[in-house]
C-alpha positions as CSV (number, residue, x, y, z in Angstrom):
1,P,-8.4,-2.6,-20.0
2,Y,-5.5,-3.9,-17.8
3,K,-2.9,-6.5,-18.6
4,L,-1.4,-8.2,-15.5
5,L,2.4,-8.3,-15.6
6,Q,3.5,-9.7,-12.3
7,Q,2.4,-10.2,-8.7
8,L,3.7,-7.6,-6.3
9,G,2.1,-8.7,-3.1
10,E,-0.6,-10.7,-1.3
11,G,-2.6,-10.1,1.8
12,G,-5.4,-11.9,3.6
13,F,-8.0,-11.5,0.9
14,G,-6.4,-9.5,-1.9
15,V,-3.6,-9.8,-4.4
16,V,-1.8,-6.8,-5.9
17,F,-0.3,-7.0,-9.4
18,L,1.8,-4.8,-11.5
19,A,-0.4,-4.2,-14.5
20,E,-0.3,-2.2,-17.7
21,Q,-3.1,0.1,-18.8
22,E,-3.2,0.7,-22.6
23,L,-6.2,3.0,-22.9
24,P,-7.0,5.9,-22.6
25,V,-3.3,6.3,-21.6
26,A,-0.4,3.9,-21.6
27,R,1.0,3.5,-18.1
28,R,2.0,1.0,-15.4
29,V,-0.4,0.7,-12.5
30,A,-0.9,-1.4,-9.3
31,L,-4.1,-3.4,-9.5
32,K,-5.6,-5.0,-6.3
33,I,-8.2,-7.8,-6.7
34,I,-9.9,-10.1,-4.3
35,K,-8.4,-13.6,-4.3
36,L,-10.2,-16.4,-6.0
37,G,-12.7,-18.0,-3.7
38,M,-12.6,-15.1,-1.2
39,D,-15.5,-13.2,-2.6
40,T,-17.9,-13.6,0.3
41,R,-20.3,-10.8,1.1
42,Q,-18.2,-9.8,4.2
43,V,-14.9,-9.8,2.2
44,V,-16.4,-7.9,-0.7
45,A,-17.8,-5.3,1.7
46,R,-14.5,-4.9,3.5
47,F,-12.7,-4.6,0.1
48,E,-15.2,-2.0,-1.1
49,Q,-14.7,-0.1,2.1
50,E,-10.9,-0.1,1.6
51,R,-11.3,1.0,-2.0
52,Q,-13.7,3.8,-1.2
53,A,-11.6,5.1,1.7
54,L,-8.4,5.1,-0.4
55,A,-10.2,6.8,-3.3
56,L,-11.0,9.7,-1.0
57,M,-7.4,10.2,0.1
58,D,-5.1,12.8,-1.3
59,H,-1.6,12.7,0.3
60,P,1.9,12.5,-1.2
61,N,2.6,9.4,0.9
62,I,-0.4,7.4,-0.2
63,A,-0.7,6.0,-3.7
64,R,-3.8,7.4,-5.5
65,V,-6.7,5.2,-6.6
66,I,-7.3,5.9,-10.3
67,D,-9.9,3.4,-11.3
68,A,-12.1,0.6,-10.0
69,G,-14.4,-2.0,-11.4
70,A,-15.2,-5.7,-11.5
71,T,-14.0,-8.6,-13.7
72,E,-16.3,-10.4,-16.0
73,T,-16.9,-12.9,-13.2
74,G,-17.8,-10.2,-10.8
75,R,-14.6,-10.0,-8.7
76,P,-14.0,-6.4,-7.6
77,Y,-10.7,-4.7,-8.1
78,F,-9.2,-1.2,-7.8
79,V,-6.3,0.4,-9.6
80,M,-3.7,2.6,-7.9
81,E,-0.8,4.6,-9.3
82,Y,2.3,2.4,-9.4
83,V,5.2,3.9,-7.6
84,E,8.6,2.4,-8.5
85,G,11.0,2.0,-5.6
86,T,12.9,-0.4,-3.4
87,D,11.0,-2.6,-1.0
88,L,12.1,-1.6,2.5
89,R,12.2,-5.3,3.5
90,R,14.8,-5.9,0.7
91,V,16.9,-3.0,1.9
92,N,16.7,-4.3,5.5
93,G,17.5,-7.9,4.3
94,K,20.6,-6.7,2.4
95,L,21.8,-4.7,5.4
96,R,21.2,-7.6,7.8
97,H,23.2,-9.8,5.4
98,R,26.1,-7.4,5.7
99,R,25.5,-7.2,9.5
100,E,24.6,-3.6,9.2
101,A,21.6,-1.6,10.3
102,L,19.5,1.1,8.6
103,P,21.1,4.4,9.6
104,F,19.2,5.9,12.5
105,E,18.4,9.2,10.6
106,L,17.1,7.3,7.6
107,A,15.0,4.9,9.9
108,C,13.5,8.0,11.5
109,F,12.7,9.5,8.2
110,V,11.0,6.3,7.0
111,V,8.9,6.0,10.2
112,A,7.9,9.7,10.0
113,E,6.8,9.4,6.4
114,V,4.8,6.2,7.1
115,L,3.2,8.0,10.1
116,R,2.3,11.0,8.0
117,G,0.5,8.7,5.5
118,L,-1.2,6.9,8.3
119,H,-2.3,10.1,10.0
120,H,-3.8,11.3,6.8
121,A,-5.6,8.0,6.3
122,H,-7.1,8.2,9.8
123,T,-8.1,11.8,9.7
124,A,-9.4,11.8,6.1
125,T,-11.9,9.0,6.7
126,G,-12.7,9.7,10.3
127,A,-13.4,5.9,10.6
128,R,-12.6,4.2,13.9
129,I,-13.1,0.6,14.9
130,R,-13.0,-1.3,18.1
131,R,-10.4,-4.1,18.2
132,P,-11.8,-6.6,20.7
133,E,-8.6,-8.5,21.0
134,A,-6.7,-5.4,22.0
135,G,-9.6,-3.9,24.0
136,A,-8.8,-0.5,22.4
137,V,-10.1,1.7,19.7
138,G,-8.0,1.3,16.5
139,S,-8.0,2.5,13.0
140,L,-9.6,1.5,9.8
141,P,-9.8,-2.2,9.1
142,F,-7.4,-1.8,6.2
143,A,-4.8,0.2,8.1
144,S,-2.4,-2.8,8.2
145,S,-2.3,-2.4,4.4
146,L,-1.0,1.1,4.8
147,C,2.0,0.3,6.9
148,G,5.4,-1.0,5.9
149,A,5.1,-4.2,7.9
150,C,2.2,-5.7,5.8
151,T,2.4,-8.6,3.4
152,D,0.3,-6.7,0.9
153,A,1.7,-4.2,-1.6
154,C,1.7,-1.1,0.4
155,P,0.0,2.1,-0.8
156,V,2.2,4.2,1.4
157,R,5.0,5.7,-0.7
158,I,8.1,7.2,0.7
159,D,10.8,9.0,-1.4
160,I,13.9,7.5,0.3
161,H,16.0,8.3,-2.7
162,H,15.2,12.0,-2.5
163,H,16.0,11.9,1.2
164,L,19.3,10.2,0.6
165,L,20.3,12.7,-2.1
166,H,19.9,15.5,0.5
167,N,21.6,13.5,3.3
168,R,24.5,11.7,1.5
169,R,26.5,10.7,4.6
170,N,23.8,8.2,5.5
171,A,23.4,6.5,2.1
172,V,22.6,2.8,2.1
């Protein structure tokens, strides 16, 4: 039911693609699937935990899960709404190239929005894990995929353009 268009991101065990859904409605979506060869029981369990936790979330800063399934070969996937926008890493790279920095007010806005999404993710699931390397209690195993620093396509969405429209003096 989905046609893969291009790769958006890649993490430790998953790949996220821009995909096209044709039925029952035509739309672009983000489809996350386990990488080839990574479909061990542990990885599949972690992937399914991530999928289930994201499916329970309802927050404006987290892309919604709209479908899930498995390929003909049994590789699980889930589908999220696709949110068009500019990758914060690209914006930062362009600014760095021009020897500029993200305006302080905009940086604070971005951090606050990411934290709102993360807070919802943590409170909506109630899941906590112990991170032995840090010796502290942390968040869900997939929390790194919810922050802007991850290598995966990030389900946290932030309306920077809306913020800039209302705060023109700090436009990037």
